[in-house]
C-alpha positions in Angstrom: 0.0 0.0 0.0 3.0 2.3 0.2 5.6 3.8 -2.1 8.7 1.7 -1.3 11.0 4.7 -1.9 9.4 6.4 1.1 9.2 5.5 4.7 5.9 3.8 5.9 4.9 6.9 7.9 1.7 8.8 7.9 2.3 12.4 9.1 -0.6 13.7 11.1 -1.6 17.1 9.8 -3.2 18.1 13.1 -4.1 21.8 12.6 -7.1 23.8 11.7 -5.1 26.0 9.4 -5.1 24.6 5.9 -2.1 26.7 4.9 0.0 25.2 7.7 -1.3 21.7 6.7 -0.3 22.1 3.1 3.1 23.5 4.0 3.7 20.5 6.2 2.5 18.1 3.5 4.8 19.6 0.9 7.7 19.5 3.3 7.4 15.8 4.3 6.3 14.4 0.9 9.8 13.4 -0.3 10.3 11.2 2.8 7.0 9.6 3.8 4.3 7.5 2.1 1.2 9.1 3.6 -0.3 12.2 5.1 -3.2 12.0 7.5 -6.1 14.5 7.6 -8.0 14.3 10.8 -11.1 15.8 12.5 -9.5 19.1 13.4 -8.6 20.1 9.8 -11.6 18.4 8.2 -14.1 20.1 10.5 -12.4 23.5 10.0 -12.1 23.4 6.2 -14.2 20.4 4.9 -13.4 18.4 1.9 -11.6 21.3 0.3 -8.8 20.8 2.8 -8.2 17.3 1.4 -7.9 18.6 -2.1 -5.5 21.3 -1.1 -3.3 18.8 0.8 -3.4 16.4 -2.1 -2.3 19.2 -4.5 0.6 20.1 -2.2 1.7 16.4 -2.0 0.1 14.8 -4.9 2.3 11.6 -5.0 1.6 10.5 -1.4 -1.4 8.6 -0.1 -4.2 10.1 1.8 -5.3 8.8 5.2 -8.7 10.3 6.2 -8.9 9.9 9.9 -12.5 10.7 10.8 -13.3 7.8 13.1 -16.9 7.4 12.0 -19.1 6.0 14.7 -22.9 5.9 14.2 -25.7 3.6 13.2 -24.8 1.5 10.1 -27.0 3.4 7.6 -25.5 6.8 8.7 -21.9 5.6 8.5 -22.6 4.0 5.1 -24.0 7.4 3.8 -21.0 9.3 5.3 -18.5 6.9 3.7 -20.2 7.2 0.3 -20.1 11.0 0.5 -16.3 10.7 0.9 -15.8 8.6 -2.2 -14.9 11.5 -4.4 -11.9 12.3 -2.1 -10.4 8.9 -2.9 -8.8 8.2 0.5 -6.5 5.3 0.7 -7.6 4.7 4.3 -10.7 5.8 6.3 -11.1 5.2 10.0 -14.2 4.0 11.8 -14.5 2.9 15.4 -14.5 -0.8 15.9 -16.7 -0.2 18.9 -19.6 0.7 16.6 -20.1 -3.0 16.0 -19.8 -5.4 13.1 -22.8 -4.1 11.1 -21.4 -0.6 11.2 -17.9 -1.7 10.1 -19.4 -3.8 7.3 -21.5 -0.8 6.2 -18.4 1.4 5.8 -16.5 -1.3 4.0 -19.3 -2.0 1.6 -19.8 1.7 0.9 -16.1 2.3 0.0 -14.8 -0.9 -1.6 -11.7 0.9 -3.1 -10.7 2.3 0.3 -9.1 0.4 3.2 -11.5 0.8 6.1 -9.3 1.0 9.2 -11.1 0.1 12.4 -9.9 1.9 15.5 -9.6 -0.5 18.4 -8.8 1.4 21.6 -7.6 5.0 21.4 -3.9 5.3 22.3 -4.8 8.1 24.8 -6.7 5.6 27.0 -4.9 3.8 29.9 -6.0 0.6 31.6 -7.6 2.8 34.3 -9.6 4.7 31.7 -10.9 1.4 30.3 -11.9 0.3 33.7 -13.8 3.5 34.3 -15.5 3.1 30.9 -16.6 -0.5 31.8 -14.6 -2.1 29.0 -13.7 -5.5 30.3 -10.3 -7.0 30.4 -6.9 -5.5 29.9 -6.1 -3.2 27.1 -4.4 -6.1 25.3 -7.6 -8.2 25.6 -9.9 -5.4 24.6 -7.8 -4.5 21.5 -7.5 -8.1 20.4 -11.3 -8.7 20.8 -12.2 -5.6 18.8 -9.6 -6.3 16.1 -11.0 -9.8 15.4 -14.6 -8.4 15.4 -13.7 -5.7 12.9 -11.7 -7.9 10.5 -14.5 -10.5 10.5 -16.9 -7.6 9.6 -14.8 -6.6 6.6 -12.2 -4.1 7.8 -9.0 -4.5 5.8 -6.9 -2.3 8.2 -6.8 -1.8 12.0 -5.5 1.0 14.2 -3.9 -0.1 17.4 -1.3 1.1 19.8 2.3 -0.1 19.1 2.3 -1.7 22.4 -0.4 -4.2 21.2 0.6 -4.5 17.5 2.4 -7.8 17.9 -0.7 -9.3 19.6 -3.0 -8.0 16.9 -0.8 -9.3 14.2 -0.9 -12.7 15.8 -4.7 -12.5 16.1 -5.5 -11.4 12.6 -2.7 -12.7 10.4 -0.6 -11.1 7.7 -3.3 -9.9 5.3 -4.5 -6.9 7.4 -2.8 -3.5 7.3 -1.8 -2.4 10.9 -1.7 1.3 11.5 0.0 2.4 14.7 -0.4 5.9 16.3 1.4 6.7 19.5 4.8 6.4 17.8 7.5 8.5 19.3 11.3 8.6 18.5 13.4 7.7 21.5 13.5 10.7 23.9 10.5 12.5 22.4 7.7 13.9 24.6 4.8 11.4 24.7 2.2 14.3 25.0 -1.3 12.9 25.5 -0.4 9.4 24.3 -0.6 6.7 27.1 0.7 3.7 25.1 3.7 4.5 22.9 6.8 2.9 21.3 9.6 3.9 19.0 9.2 3.7 15.2 11.7 0.9 15.0 10.0 -1.2 17.6 6.6 -0.7 16.1 7.8 -1.9 12.7 9.6 -4.8 14.2 6.4 -5.9 16.0 4.4 -6.0 12.8 3.1 -2.5 12.0 2.7 -1.5 8.4 2.1 2.2 8.7 3.3 4.5 11.6 1.4 7.6 12.5 3.7 10.4 13.6 2.5 13.9 14.3 4.1 16.3 16.7 7.7 14.9 16.5 7.6 16.0 12.9 5.1 18.8 12.6 6.3 20.4 15.9 9.9 20.4 14.9 11.7 23.5 13.8 12.2 21.9 10.4 9.5 19.3 9.7 11.2 18.1 6.5 14.4 17.4 8.4 12.6 15.6 11.2 10.7 13.4 8.7 13.9 12.7 6.9 15.6 11.7 10.1 12.9 9.3 11.2 12.8 7.8 7.7 16.5 7.3 7.8 16.4 5.6 11.2 13.9 3.1 9.8 16.0 2.4 6.7 19.1 1.9 9.0 17.1 -0.4 11.2 
């Protein structure tokens, strides 16, 4: 799913300013396979933001991270409305249930529907408060199997659980891992993190990296450095 000449990194364009997002996208495009448009930018600028980002980095793939979560008919309609944007990946919440995941997958057959298992910002204590049974590992694995059985061709999971998920779902599913931080970087609001090298070694296919790149003084240099570290590894 990725350009082999670029690192398997999705740079998170987490900003409401489309001019900033397009600048980041253009800067990192020579080094990474994917750019990720999330809720902040999409809610601020709408589909036009996607087109502007694609124009700035037209040879990288688009990851549309909207985490759809509603009744199946509504999610199917939302997914169909996004078809013209041609995202390579689109996120939905696995917690929406198998019918909802299947509805998204059926509505966008040319897109990898990526089911989010447990958000990387949630700790074991958070899950307990939410009434989600079992450890984070157990909850992630349970939701991963449910989503894949329903038609998801990709999964989003913490790098701490990626090896377990790979073992649970096999080699044919694309595993996307947020919460990736280079050694020594600030973890910010992520509760379950790992280095890029460790995440890939454990079975991840695409690493989501945001602030370590976009918050750097030179995002292009930061992206190049992480890409080089993966090549060296």
